[in-house]
ROSE-4610 file (N, C-alpha, C; in Angstrom, 1 decimal, always signed):
// ROSE-4610
residu = [M/M/M/G/G/G/S/S/S/S/S/S/T/T/T/Q/Q/Q/P/P/P/A/A/A/D/D/D/A/A/A/K/K/K/S/S/S/V/V/V/Q/Q/Q/Q/Q/Q/T/T/T/A/A/A/S/S/S/S/S/S/L/L/L/A/A/A/E/E/E/M/M/M/P/P/P/M/M/M/P/P/P/G/G/G/P/P/P/V/V/V/N/N/N/S/S/S/S/S/S/G/G/G/T/T/T/N/N/N/Q/Q/Q/Y/Y/Y/S/S/S/M/M/M/I/I/I/G/G/G/K/K/K/S/S/S/I/I/I/R/R/R/I/I/I/K/K/K/G/G/G/E/E/E/I/I/I/T/T/T/A/A/A/S/S/S/D/D/D/P/P/P/L/L/L/Y/Y/Y/V/V/V/Y/Y/Y/G/G/G/S/S/S/V/V/V/E/E/E/G/G/G/S/S/S/I/I/I/T/T/T/A/A/A/P/P/P/A/A/A/H/H/H/R/R/R/V/V/V/T/T/T/I/I/I/G/G/G/K/K/K/D/D/D/G/G/G/T/T/T/V/V/V/K/K/K/A/A/A/D/D/D/I/I/I/S/S/S/A/A/A/R/R/R/E/E/E/V/V/V/V/V/V/V/V/V/R/R/R/G/G/G/H/H/H/V/V/V/D/D/D/G/G/G/K/K/K/V/V/V/D/D/D/G/G/G/T/T/T/E/E/E/R/R/R/V/V/V/Q/Q/Q/L/L/L/W/W/W/N/N/N/T/T/T/G/G/G/R/R/R/V/V/V/T/T/T/G/G/G/E/E/E/V/V/V/R/R/R/T/T/T/E/E/E/R/R/R/L/L/L/A/A/A/I/I/I/E/E/E/D/D/D/G/G/G/A/A/A/I/I/I/L/L/L/R/R/R/G/G/G/K/K/K/V/V/V/E/E/E/A/A/A/G/G/G/K/K/K/P/P/P/R/R/R/G/G/G/R/R/R/G/G/G/A/A/A/E/E/E/N/N/N/S/S/S/A/A/A/N/N/N/S/S/S/A/A/A/S/S/S/A/A/A/K/K/K/T/T/T/E/E/E/K/K/K/S/S/S/K/K/K/S/S/S/G/G/G/T/T/T/A/A/A/D/D/D/A/A/A/A/A/A/S/S/S/R/R/R/A/A/A/A/A/A/V/V/V/I/I/I]
num = [1/1/1/2/2/2/3/3/3/4/4/4/5/5/5/6/6/6/7/7/7/8/8/8/9/9/9/10/10/10/11/11/11/12/12/12/13/13/13/14/14/14/15/15/15/16/16/16/17/17/17/18/18/18/19/19/19/20/20/20/21/21/21/22/22/22/23/23/23/24/24/24/25/25/25/26/26/26/27/27/27/28/28/28/29/29/29/30/30/30/31/31/31/32/32/32/33/33/33/34/34/34/35/35/35/36/36/36/37/37/37/38/38/38/39/39/39/40/40/40/41/41/41/42/42/42/43/43/43/44/44/44/45/45/45/46/46/46/47/47/47/48/48/48/49/49/49/50/50/50/51/51/51/52/52/52/53/53/53/54/54/54/55/55/55/56/56/56/57/57/57/58/58/58/59/59/59/60/60/60/61/61/61/62/62/62/63/63/63/64/64/64/65/65/65/66/66/66/67/67/67/68/68/68/69/69/69/70/70/70/71/71/71/72/72/72/73/73/73/74/74/74/75/75/75/76/76/76/77/77/77/78/78/78/79/79/79/80/80/80/81/81/81/82/82/82/83/83/83/84/84/84/85/85/85/86/86/86/87/87/87/88/88/88/89/89/89/90/90/90/91/91/91/92/92/92/93/93/93/94/94/94/95/95/95/96/96/96/97/97/97/98/98/98/99/99/99/100/100/100/101/101/101/102/102/102/103/103/103/104/104/104/105/105/105/106/106/106/107/107/107/108/108/108/109/109/109/110/110/110/111/111/111/112/112/112/113/113/113/114/114/114/115/115/115/116/116/116/117/117/117/118/118/118/119/119/119/120/120/120/121/121/121/122/122/122/123/123/123/124/124/124/125/125/125/126/126/126/127/127/127/128/128/128/129/129/129/130/130/130/131/131/131/132/132/132/133/133/133/134/134/134/135/135/135/136/136/136/137/137/137/138/138/138/139/139/139/140/140/140/141/141/141/142/142/142/143/143/143/144/144/144/145/145/145/146/146/146/147/147/147/148/148/148/149/149/149/150/150/150/151/151/151/152/152/152/153/153/153/154/154/154/155/155/155/156/156/156/157/157/157/158/158/158/159/159/159/160/160/160/161/161/161/162/162/162/163/163/163/164/164/164/165/165/165/166/166/166/167/167/167/168/168/168/169/169/169/170/170/170/171/171/171/172/172/172/173/173/173]
x = [+9.7/+9.4/+9.7/+9.6/+9.7/+8.5/+8.8/+7.6/+7.5/+6.2/+5.9/+5.7/+6.6/+6.5/+6.2/+5.2/+4.8/+5.4/+5.8/+6.4/+5.3/+5.7/+4.8/+4.6/+3.4/+3.2/+3.4/+3.5/+3.8/+2.7/+1.4/+0.3/+0.3/+0.6/+0.5/+1.7/+2.9/+4.0/+3.7/+3.0/+2.7/+1.6/+0.7/-0.3/+0.3/+1.3/+2.0/+2.8/+3.5/+4.3/+3.4/+2.2/+1.2/+0.7/+0.5/+0.0/+1.1/+2.3/+3.4/+3.6/+3.4/+3.5/+2.4/+1.3/+0.1/+0.3/+1.2/+1.4/+1.8/+1.3/+1.7/+3.2/+3.7/+5.1/+5.1/+6.2/+6.3/+6.1/+5.3/+5.1/+6.1/+5.8/+6.6/+6.6/+7.6/+7.7/+7.3/+6.4/+6.1/+7.1/+6.8/+7.8/+7.9/+6.9/+7.1/+7.8/+8.2/+9.0/+8.2/+6.8/+6.0/+5.6/+5.3/+4.8/+3.4/+3.2/+1.9/+1.3/+0.2/-0.6/-2.0/-3.0/-4.3/-4.6/-5.4/-5.7/-7.2/-7.8/-9.2/-9.0/-9.3/-9.1/-10.1/-9.8/-10.7/-12.1/-12.4/-13.7/-14.5/-13.9/-14.5/-15.1/-16.3/-17.0/-17.4/-17.0/-17.2/-18.0/-19.1/-19.8/-19.7/-19.1/-19.0/-17.7/-17.3/-16.1/-15.0/-13.8/-12.6/-11.6/-11.1/-10.0/-8.9/-7.7/-6.6/-5.5/-4.9/-3.7/-2.5/-2.6/-1.5/-1.7/-0.6/-0.8/-2.0/-2.8/-4.0/-3.9/-4.2/-4.2/-5.6/-6.2/-7.6/-7.6/-8.0/-8.1/-9.5/-10.4/-11.8/-12.6/-13.8/-14.6/-15.0/-14.9/-15.2/-16.1/-17.1/-18.0/-18.1/-17.8/-17.9/-16.7/-15.9/-14.7/-13.5/-12.3/-11.1/-10.2/-9.8/-8.9/-7.7/-6.5/-5.2/-4.2/-4.4/-3.6/-2.1/-1.6/-0.1/+0.4/-0.4/+0.0/-0.3/+0.1/-0.2/-1.5/-2.3/-3.4/-3.2/-3.2/-2.9/-4.2/-4.7/-5.8/-5.2/-5.4/-4.9/-5.5/-4.9/-5.4/-6.8/-7.3/-8.7/-9.6/-9.0/-9.8/-10.7/-11.9/-12.8/-13.2/-13.1/-13.4/-14.3/-15.5/-16.4/-16.4/-15.3/-15.2/-14.2/-14.2/-13.2/-12.1/-10.9/-9.7/-8.8/-8.4/-7.5/-6.4/-5.2/-4.0/-2.7/-1.7/-0.4/+0.0/-0.2/+0.2/-0.9/-1.3/-2.3/-1.7/-1.8/-1.3/-2.5/-2.8/-4.0/-3.6/-3.9/-3.7/-5.0/-6.1/-7.4/-8.3/-9.5/-10.5/-11.0/-10.9/-11.4/-12.3/-13.5/-14.5/-14.7/-14.2/-14.3/-13.1/-13.1/-12.0/-10.8/-9.6/-8.3/-7.5/-7.2/-6.4/-5.1/-4.0/-2.7/-1.9/-1.7/-1.0/+0.5/+1.1/+2.5/+2.5/+1.8/+1.9/+0.7/+0.4/-0.6/+0.1/+0.0/+0.6/-0.5/-0.6/-1.5/-0.7/-0.9/-0.2/-0.9/-0.3/-0.9/-2.2/-2.5/-3.8/-4.8/-4.4/-5.2/-6.2/-7.3/-8.3/-9.0/-8.9/-9.5/-10.5/-11.8/-12.8/-13.1/-12.8/-13.1/-12.0/-11.9/-10.9/-9.6/-8.4/-7.2/-6.5/-6.0/-5.3/-4.1/-2.9/-1.7/-0.5/+0.6/+1.8/+2.5/+2.6/+3.3/+2.4/+2.3/+1.5/+2.3/+2.2/+2.9/+1.8/+1.8/+0.9/+1.6/+1.5/+2.1/+1.3/+2.1/+1.4/+0.4/-0.8/-1.9/-2.9/-2.6/-3.5/-4.6/-5.7/-6.8/-7.2/-7.2/-7.6/-8.6/-9.8/-10.9/-11.4/-11.2/-11.6/-10.7/-10.8/-10.1/-8.8/-7.7/-6.4/-5.8/-5.4/-4.7/-3.4/-2.3/-1.0/+0.0/+1.0/+2.0/+1.8/+2.8/+2.8/+1.7/+0.9/-0.1/+0.5/+0.0/+0.5/-0.1/+0.7/+0.2/-0.4/-1.0/-1.7/-0.7/+0.5/+1.5/+1.8/+2.0/+2.4/+1.2/+0.0/-1.2/-1.3/-1.1/-1.3/-0.2/+1.0/+2.1/+1.8/+1.3/+0.9/-0.2/-1.2/-2.2/-1.7/-0.9/-0.3/+0.6/+1.3/+2.2/+1.3/+0.2/-0.6/-1.4/-1.7/-2.4/-1.4/-0.1/+0.8/+1.0/+1.0/+1.1/-0.1/-1.3/-2.5/-2.4/-1.9/-1.9/-0.9/+0.3/+1.3/+1.3/+0.7/+0.5/+1.6/+2.8/+3.8/+4.5/+4.5/+5.1/+6.6/+7.2/+8.7/+9.2/+10.5/+11.1/+11.1/+11.1/+11.1/+9.8/+8.7/+7.3/+7.2/+7.7/+7.6/+8.3/+9.5/+10.3/+9.6/+9.0/+8.3/+7.1/+6.4/+5.3/+5.7/+6.9/+7.3/+7.8/+8.2/+8.6/+7.4/+7.2/+6.0/+6.5]
y = [-49.6/-48.3/-47.3/-47.6/-46.6/-45.8/-44.5/-43.6/-43.3/-43.3/-43.1/-41.6/-41.0/-39.6/-39.5/-38.8/-38.5/-37.3/-37.3/-36.0/-34.9/-33.7/-32.6/-32.1/-31.9/-31.4/-29.8/-29.2/-27.8/-27.0/-27.4/-26.6/-26.6/-27.7/-27.7/-26.9/-27.0/-26.2/-24.7/-24.3/-22.9/-22.5/-23.3/-23.0/-22.8/-23.7/-23.6/-22.3/-22.0/-20.7/-19.5/-19.6/-18.5/-18.3/-19.5/-19.4/-18.8/-19.2/-18.7/-17.2/-16.7/-15.3/-14.5/-15.1/-14.5/-14.5/-15.3/-15.4/-14.1/-13.8/-12.5/-12.5/-11.3/-11.1/-11.0/-11.5/-11.5/-10.1/-9.9/-8.6/-8.4/-7.4/-7.2/-8.4/-8.6/-9.7/-9.2/-10.0/-9.6/-10.2/-10.0/-10.4/-11.9/-12.7/-14.2/-14.7/-13.8/-14.2/-14.6/-14.4/-14.8/-13.6/-13.8/-12.7/-12.2/-10.9/-10.4/-9.9/-10.4/-9.9/-10.5/-9.9/-10.4/-10.7/-11.8/-12.2/-12.6/-12.1/-12.4/-13.4/-14.7/-15.7/-15.6/-16.4/-16.4/-16.7/-17.6/-18.0/-17.1/-16.0/-15.2/-13.9/-13.6/-12.4/-11.6/-10.3/-9.5/-8.2/-7.9/-6.7/-5.9/-4.7/-3.9/-3.1/-2.8/-1.9/-2.7/-2.6/-3.3/-2.3/-2.5/-1.6/-2.6/-2.4/-3.3/-2.6/-3.3/-2.8/-3.6/-4.4/-5.2/-5.0/-5.4/-5.4/-6.4/-6.0/-6.7/-7.2/-8.5/-9.1/-9.5/-9.1/-9.4/-10.2/-11.5/-12.4/-12.7/-12.3/-12.6/-11.3/-11.1/-10.0/-9.2/-7.9/-6.9/-5.8/-5.5/-4.4/-3.6/-2.2/-1.4/-0.4/-0.6/+0.3/-0.5/-0.1/-0.7/+0.4/+0.3/+1.3/+0.6/+1.0/+0.5/+1.7/+2.7/+3.9/+3.8/+2.8/+2.6/+1.4/+0.8/-0.4/-0.4/-1.5/-1.8/-2.7/-2.3/-3.1/-3.6/-5.0/-5.6/-6.3/-6.0/-6.6/-7.6/-8.9/-10.0/-10.0/-10.8/-10.9/-11.3/-12.2/-12.6/-11.8/-10.8/-10.0/-9.0/-8.8/-7.8/-6.9/-5.6/-4.7/-3.6/-3.5/-2.4/-1.6/-0.8/-0.2/+1.0/+1.9/+3.0/+2.4/+2.6/+2.0/+3.2/+3.2/+4.2/+3.5/+3.7/+3.0/+3.8/+3.4/+4.0/+3.7/+2.4/+1.9/+1.0/+1.1/+0.2/-0.4/-1.7/-2.5/-3.1/-2.9/-3.4/-4.4/-5.7/-6.7/-7.2/-6.9/-7.4/-6.2/-6.2/-5.1/-4.3/-3.0/-2.1/-1.1/-0.9/+0.0/+0.9/+2.1/+3.0/+4.0/+4.7/+5.7/+4.9/+5.2/+4.6/+5.8/+5.8/+6.8/+6.1/+6.2/+5.7/+6.9/+7.1/+8.3/+8.4/+7.2/+7.2/+6.7/+5.7/+5.1/+4.2/+4.3/+3.4/+2.7/+1.4/+0.7/-0.2/-0.1/-0.9/-1.8/-3.1/-4.1/-4.3/-5.0/-5.2/-5.9/-6.6/-7.3/-6.4/-5.3/-4.4/-3.6/-3.3/-2.4/-1.6/-0.3/+0.6/+1.5/+1.6/+2.5/+3.4/+4.7/+5.6/+6.6/+7.1/+8.2/+7.5/+8.1/+7.7/+8.9/+8.9/+10.0/+9.4/+9.9/+9.4/+10.4/+10.1/+10.9/+10.4/+9.0/+8.4/+7.4/+7.4/+6.5/+5.7/+4.4/+3.5/+2.7/+2.7/+2.0/+1.1/-0.2/-1.1/-1.1/-1.4/-1.5/-2.6/-2.3/-3.2/-3.0/-2.2/-1.9/-0.9/-1.0/-0.1/+0.8/+2.1/+3.1/+4.1/+4.1/+4.9/+5.8/+7.1/+8.0/+9.1/+9.8/+11.0/+10.5/+11.2/+10.9/+12.2/+12.1/+13.2/+12.7/+13.0/+12.4/+13.5/+13.2/+14.2/+14.7/+15.4/+15.9/+16.9/+16.8/+17.9/+19.2/+20.2/+21.6/+22.0/+22.5/+23.1/+24.4/+24.9/+26.2/+27.3/+27.2/+28.3/+28.4/+27.2/+27.2/+27.7/+27.4/+27.8/+29.3/+29.9/+31.3/+32.1/+31.6/+32.3/+32.2/+31.1/+31.0/+32.0/+32.1/+33.1/+34.5/+34.8/+36.2/+36.5/+35.5/+35.7/+36.0/+35.3/+35.5/+36.8/+37.2/+38.5/+39.6/+39.5/+40.5/+40.6/+39.5/+39.5/+40.2/+40.0/+40.6/+42.1/+42.5/+44.0/+44.7/+44.1/+44.7/+44.2/+44.9/+44.5/+45.3/+45.6/+46.3/+45.5/+44.2/+43.3/+43.3/+43.8/+43.8/+42.4/+42.2/+40.9/+40.6/+41.7/+41.5/+41.0/+41.5/+41.0/+39.5/+39.2/+37.8/+36.8/+37.2/+36.3/+36.1/+37.1/+37.0/+36.0/+36.1/+35.3/+33.8/+33.5/+32.2/+31.5/+32.2/+31.7/+31.4/+30.2/+29.9/+29.1]
z = [+12.7/+13.2/+12.2/+10.9/+9.9/+9.8/+9.6/+9.5/+8.0/+7.6/+6.2/+5.9/+5.2/+4.8/+3.3/+3.1/+1.7/+1.2/+0.0/-0.6/-0.6/-0.3/-0.3/-1.7/-2.1/-3.5/-3.4/-4.6/-4.7/-4.1/-4.2/-3.7/-2.2/-1.5/-0.1/+0.5/-0.2/+0.2/+0.1/-1.0/-1.2/-0.1/+0.2/+1.2/+2.6/+2.9/+4.2/+4.2/+3.1/+3.1/+3.2/+2.6/+2.7/+4.1/+4.8/+6.2/+7.1/+6.9/+7.7/+7.5/+6.3/+6.0/+6.8/+7.0/+7.7/+9.2/+9.7/+11.2/+11.8/+13.0/+13.6/+13.9/+13.8/+14.2/+15.7/+16.3/+17.8/+18.3/+19.4/+20.0/+21.1/+22.0/+23.1/+24.1/+24.8/+25.7/+27.1/+27.8/+29.1/+30.1/+31.4/+32.5/+32.5/+32.1/+32.1/+30.9/+29.9/+28.8/+27.6/+27.7/+26.5/+25.7/+24.5/+23.6/+24.0/+23.9/+24.2/+22.9/+22.5/+21.4/+21.5/+20.9/+20.8/+19.4/+19.2/+17.8/+17.7/+16.6/+16.3/+15.1/+15.3/+14.3/+13.1/+12.1/+10.9/+11.2/+12.1/+12.4/+13.4/+13.8/+14.8/+14.2/+14.6/+14.1/+15.3/+15.4/+16.5/+16.1/+16.8/+16.6/+17.9/+17.9/+19.1/+19.1/+20.3/+20.5/+21.1/+20.4/+20.9/+21.3/+22.5/+23.0/+23.4/+22.7/+22.9/+23.6/+24.6/+25.2/+24.8/+23.8/+23.2/+21.7/+20.9/+19.4/+19.1/+18.1/+17.7/+16.3/+16.0/+14.7/+14.4/+13.3/+12.9/+11.6/+11.8/+10.6/+10.3/+11.3/+11.1/+10.7/+11.3/+10.9/+12.1/+12.0/+13.1/+12.5/+13.3/+13.0/+14.2/+14.1/+15.3/+15.3/+16.3/+16.5/+17.1/+16.7/+17.2/+17.7/+18.9/+19.5/+20.2/+19.7/+20.3/+20.3/+21.1/+21.0/+21.0/+21.7/+21.9/+21.1/+20.2/+19.6/+18.1/+17.4/+16.0/+15.9/+14.9/+14.6/+13.1/+13.0/+11.7/+11.2/+10.0/+9.4/+8.5/+8.7/+7.9/+6.5/+5.7/+4.3/+4.2/+5.0/+5.0/+6.0/+6.7/+7.6/+7.0/+7.5/+7.0/+8.2/+8.1/+9.2/+8.6/+9.3/+9.0/+10.3/+10.5/+11.8/+11.6/+12.6/+12.7/+13.5/+13.0/+13.6/+14.1/+15.3/+15.9/+16.6/+16.1/+16.7/+16.4/+17.0/+16.7/+15.3/+14.9/+13.6/+13.1/+11.8/+11.2/+9.9/+9.9/+8.7/+8.1/+6.8/+6.2/+5.1/+5.3/+4.3/+3.7/+4.5/+4.1/+3.7/+4.1/+3.7/+4.9/+4.8/+5.8/+5.2/+5.9/+5.5/+6.7/+6.7/+7.8/+7.9/+9.0/+9.2/+9.8/+9.2/+9.7/+10.2/+11.5/+12.1/+12.7/+12.0/+12.5/+12.9/+14.2/+14.6/+14.1/+14.0/+13.4/+12.0/+11.6/+10.3/+9.9/+8.6/+8.0/+6.8/+6.7/+5.6/+4.9/+3.6/+2.8/+2.0/+2.2/+1.4/+0.1/-0.8/-2.2/-2.1/-1.1/-1.0/-0.2/+0.3/+1.1/+0.4/+1.0/+0.4/+1.5/+1.4/+2.3/+1.6/+2.2/+1.7/+2.9/+2.8/+3.9/+4.1/+5.2/+5.5/+6.1/+5.7/+6.3/+6.8/+8.0/+8.6/+9.3/+8.9/+9.5/+9.3/+10.0/+9.8/+8.6/+8.5/+7.3/+6.7/+5.4/+4.6/+3.6/+3.6/+2.7/+2.0/+0.6/-0.2/-1.2/-1.1/-2.1/-3.4/-4.5/-5.8/-5.8/-6.2/-6.1/-5.0/-4.0/-2.9/-3.5/-2.9/-3.3/-2.1/-2.4/-1.4/-2.0/-1.5/-2.0/-0.8/-0.9/+0.1/+0.3/+1.5/+1.8/+2.5/+2.2/+2.8/+3.4/+4.6/+5.2/+5.8/+5.2/+5.6/+5.8/+6.7/+7.1/+8.5/+9.0/+10.3/+10.5/+11.5/+11.7/+12.0/+11.5/+11.8/+13.1/+14.0/+15.2/+15.0/+16.1/+16.0/+15.7/+16.2/+16.0/+14.5/+13.9/+12.5/+11.6/+12.0/+11.3/+11.4/+12.6/+12.8/+12.0/+12.0/+11.3/+9.8/+9.3/+7.9/+7.5/+8.4/+8.2/+8.2/+9.1/+9.2/+8.0/+7.5/+6.3/+5.1/+5.0/+3.8/+4.0/+5.2/+5.4/+5.0/+5.4/+5.0/+3.5/+2.8/+1.4/+0.8/+1.3/+0.8/+0.9/+2.1/+2.4/+1.5/+1.3/+0.5/-0.9/-1.8/-3.2/-4.0/-3.4/-4.0/-5.1/-5.0/-6.0/-5.9/-4.8/-4.7/-4.4/-4.6/-4.3/-2.8/-2.0/-0.6/-0.1/-0.6/-0.3/-0.7/-1.9/-2.4/-1.5/-1.1/-0.3/+1.1/+1.7/+2.9/+2.8/+1.7/+1.4/+1.3/+0.7/+0.5/+1.8/+2.8/+4.0/+4.9/+5.3/+6.1/+7.4]
């Protein structure tokens, strides 16, 4: 009843480690005690609109739009997305061509590539990642802050006295 085990070569160990690194992280636990997340596997190709109410992992191909307002969307290393993505958090390890809107955070791994617009509160880009397009990062300014900035610049324009008092008012926004 001896089992024959063959020694693992370095290449298969590396492939296994790489596969484990690509596995989704556990998501929220539902009432039955199982993890909740949705996954689009490497062999799946979707054209259309995806709306997710769980964290979403994309390892295949998506064309269209992806919306997950309360969750994270992760594009795996082999994932290709030609779509607009709107989620709480977006992690890009693969390729995205389109608008990426992460309300809280967008993270580009060193294998990630984004071509298009990125809008987020916090942006993290690893060395080696590629980002081509328009980026808007940081907390969005509300109407009140915008109006006070406009009125401060208007006051500065009106008073060309050049005094230190006028300069200090212009600096405070």
